[in-house]
C-alpha positions, 0 to 999 in steps of 0.5 A: 219925259223925265226931265222936269222930275226932282233928280233922285226920281230922274236918276232912278227913272233913266236907269230903270227904263232904257230909252226907246223901250216899249212902255208896257204896262204888264208884266208876268213875273216868275219867282222863288223865295221863302215865306213865314207868317210871324216874327221868328216863324219858321221860313217855308220855300215858296214858288210863285207866278204873278201877273201885274198890270195897270191899271188893274191889279194882280194875280199871284199863284204860289205853292209854300211849304213842303210836306205841309204844301199850301197852294192858291192865290191872292188878287186884287181885280175890278177893285176887290181883293181876295185870297183863296188857299188850300192844303195840298190843293185840296183842303180849304184854308183860307178864303178871304174877301171883303173891304179890309182884304181889298184896301190891303190888296191895293196897297200890295198893288201899287207897291208891286207895280212900282216896283216891278212895272217901272213906267207907272212912276212916269209923270204921264201915267199919273205919278208925282214925285218930291225930292226928300234928299239926295237919294230919297224921293217920295211918288204919289200914286192913285188906285180906285180912289185910294192915295198912295205915298211910296219912299224910294232910297236911290243910290248914285247909280240910280238903282233903288235900294229900298221902298216904303209906304204905309199898307192896311194890315193886321199883323201883330195888332191889338186883337188883330185889328186893321190898321195902317202898318208901315211896310218896306221892301229891301232891294238887294239885287237887280236884273234887266228884261226887255229894256226895264231894270227891276228889283230881281231879290227883295225882302218885304217887312211889316212895321218897318222902323219900330220895335215890331218889325220883322221880315216875312217874305224873300223872293227872287225873280227869275224871269219877268215877260213884259207885254 
């Protein structure tokens, strides 16, 4: 299945998927970490559960904060995105949907599936790979009539060290206008579950490679259940 792929992609997929593993297209993740909304902002503790499926999307349920605790969900399903968050689980804070939210959520669905559902990176699932260098490769994926290019940095063992793609968002844009923003995830550790080796400590950033770059999300995967 990977014999015709560029060397960095082949190296990564042989590392990420144990030969003989059931090619699962759904995973449920338990995670903990921290989150913030702006550069220099206070980091807030986070605990969450995420369900990813392909094709389909994701739903992420989380609690963020301590005394001021926010709980709710982000999701992408049926081609539409949604955000609903409440203070102490009671007072509505964020309720958002529409074209921009859906477009942003679609990018997140593709990126996180690429990180935590490695089978979608096989050619049989529509992935198209191109080598950039010995340790860089670009994969093109499609979801709901959108196309996404994700660049992987892969070390000599086959472990992914960083992923980068452009994602629709309005963080640090003039007048909070929506735009295509370079984003990335650095992968500091990995773990193996049910024959899949996936990033288990990741840090996400908006505006990667620019003077506006800032980390906004850090998570450790504490368990992964593949279906």
